[in-house]
SEKOL-645179 format. One record per residue (C-alpha): residue number from 1; residue in one letter; y, z, x. Coordinates in Angstrom, 2 decimals, decimal comma, always signed. Last residue first. Layout:
REM SEKOL-645179
+-----+----+---------+---------+---------+
:   i : aa :      c2 :      c3 :      c1 :
+-----+----+---------+---------+---------+
: NUM :  a :       Y :       Z :       X :
...
+-----+----+---------+---------+---------+
***
This chain:
REM SEKOL-645179
+-----+----+---------+---------+---------+
:   i : aa :      c2 :      c3 :      c1 :
+-----+----+---------+---------+---------+
:  84 :  x :  +14,25 :   -9,81 :   -2,66 :
:  83 :  x :  +14,90 :  -12,73 :   -0,32 :
:  82 :  x :  +12,49 :  -11,42 :   +2,31 :
:  81 :  x :   +9,81 :  -10,68 :   -0,27 :
:  80 :  x :  +10,24 :  -14,15 :   -1,74 :
:  79 :  x :   +9,84 :  -15,69 :   +1,72 :
:  78 :  x :   +6,60 :  -13,77 :   +2,18 :
:  77 :  x :   +5,27 :  -14,98 :   -1,17 :
:  76 :  x :   +6,27 :  -18,54 :   -0,30 :
:  75 :  x :   +4,30 :  -18,25 :   +2,94 :
:  74 :  x :   +1,25 :  -16,98 :   +1,01 :
:  73 :  x :   +1,51 :  -20,10 :   -1,16 :
:  72 :  x :   +0,18 :  -22,02 :   +1,85 :
:  71 :  x :   -3,30 :  -20,84 :   +0,84 :
:  70 :  x :   -5,22 :  -17,61 :   +1,48 :
:  69 :  x :   -8,60 :  -16,40 :   +2,77 :
:  68 :  x :   -9,15 :  -12,65 :   +2,68 :
:  67 :  x :   -8,16 :  -10,08 :   +5,31 :
:  66 :  x :   -6,95 :   -7,66 :   +2,60 :
:  65 :  x :   -3,45 :   -7,91 :   +4,08 :
:  64 :  x :   -3,79 :  -11,70 :   +4,00 :
:  63 :  x :   -4,67 :  -11,62 :   +0,32 :
:  62 :  x :   -1,72 :   -9,30 :   -0,37 :
:  61 :  x :   +0,76 :  -11,83 :   +1,16 :
:  60 :  x :   +2,57 :  -10,39 :   +4,13 :
:  59 :  x :   +6,20 :   -9,23 :   +4,11 :
:  58 :  x :   +5,76 :   -5,59 :   +5,10 :
:  57 :  x :   +2,76 :   -6,47 :   +7,28 :
:  56 :  x :   +4,88 :   -8,56 :   +9,67 :
:  55 :  x :   +3,10 :  -11,59 :  +11,04 :
:  54 :  x :   -0,36 :  -12,90 :  +11,76 :
:  53 :  x :   -3,40 :  -13,45 :   +9,60 :
:  52 :  x :   -5,67 :  -16,45 :  +10,19 :
:  51 :  x :   -7,90 :  -16,82 :   +7,13 :
:  50 :  x :   -7,12 :  -20,34 :   +5,93 :
:  49 :  x :   -7,44 :  -22,15 :   +2,62 :
:  48 :  x :   -6,70 :  -25,79 :   +1,82 :
:  47 :  x :   -5,05 :  -26,43 :   -1,56 :
:  46 :  x :   -2,31 :  -28,54 :   -0,01 :
:  45 :  x :   -3,19 :  -29,30 :   +3,63 :
:  44 :  x :   -2,80 :  -26,72 :   +6,37 :
:  43 :  x :   -0,64 :  -26,96 :   +9,46 :
:  42 :  x :   -0,57 :  -24,02 :  +11,81 :
:  41 :  x :   +2,17 :  -21,63 :  +12,72 :
:  40 :  x :   +1,79 :  -18,80 :  +15,26 :
:  39 :  x :   +4,03 :  -20,13 :  +18,03 :
:  38 :  x :   +6,89 :  -17,83 :  +17,09 :
:  37 :  x :   +7,95 :  -20,02 :  +14,22 :
:  36 :  x :  +11,28 :  -18,97 :  +12,79 :
:  35 :  x :  +12,50 :  -19,46 :   +9,26 :
:  34 :  x :  +16,10 :  -20,11 :   +8,36 :
:  33 :  x :  +17,26 :  -19,65 :   +4,79 :
:  32 :  x :  +20,73 :  -21,01 :   +4,16 :
:  31 :  x :  +23,38 :  -19,29 :   +2,10 :
:  30 :  x :  +26,03 :  -20,03 :   -0,50 :
:  29 :  x :  +26,80 :  -16,96 :   -2,53 :
:  28 :  x :  +27,69 :  -16,88 :   -6,23 :
:  27 :  x :  +24,33 :  -15,66 :   -7,49 :
:  26 :  x :  +24,16 :  -13,20 :   -4,58 :
:  25 :  x :  +26,64 :  -10,87 :   -6,26 :
:  24 :  x :  +26,50 :   -8,35 :   -3,37 :
:  23 :  x :  +26,88 :   -5,45 :   -5,81 :
:  22 :  x :  +23,26 :   -5,80 :   -6,92 :
:  21 :  x :  +22,08 :   -5,16 :   -3,36 :
:  20 :  x :  +24,29 :   -2,05 :   -3,14 :
:  19 :  x :  +22,90 :   -0,74 :   -6,43 :
:  18 :  x :  +19,40 :   -1,29 :   -5,01 :
:  17 :  x :  +20,23 :   +0,81 :   -1,94 :
:  16 :  x :  +21,90 :   +3,57 :   -3,99 :
:  15 :  x :  +18,82 :   +3,79 :   -6,23 :
:  14 :  x :  +16,56 :   +4,05 :   -3,15 :
:  13 :  x :  +18,78 :   +6,80 :   -1,74 :
:  12 :  x :  +18,49 :   +8,78 :   -4,97 :
:  11 :  x :  +14,72 :   +8,21 :   -5,17 :
:  10 :  x :  +14,23 :   +9,57 :   -1,60 :
:   9 :  x :  +11,72 :   +7,37 :   +0,26 :
:   8 :  x :  +14,51 :   +5,04 :   +1,32 :
:   7 :  x :  +15,22 :   +6,69 :   +4,67 :
:   6 :  x :  +11,49 :   +6,71 :   +5,46 :
:   5 :  x :  +11,13 :   +2,94 :   +5,14 :
:   4 :  x :   +9,93 :   +1,80 :   +1,74 :
:   3 :  x :   +6,19 :   +1,77 :   +1,34 :
:   2 :  x :   +3,47 :   -0,87 :   +1,29 :
:   1 :  x :   +0,00 :   +0,00 :   +0,00 :
+-----+----+---------+---------+---------+
***
C-alpha cells in the first residue's frame, strides 16, 4: 500500500496540501509534460505485455508493484499519478 510522505500523514496537513493544489487553478494553466528515459525504456507493441519493473514505487502501476505482467497503459497510470 502506498502512503503519503510522513509530513502529510496528519489529516490536517493533508487537507492543507489538497487545498493548495486546488488553489493552483490548473485548468487555466499552459504546461508541457516532459518525461525522462534513464536508459530503462523498451518498446512494446499495442496489447503486448511485459514484466520488467523499474522506476519509482510511488508512481508505479499496481500490476508492476505486484510483479505481474502489464501493458503500455502502466505508463499512462504513472503519468496520471504524477499529474494528480
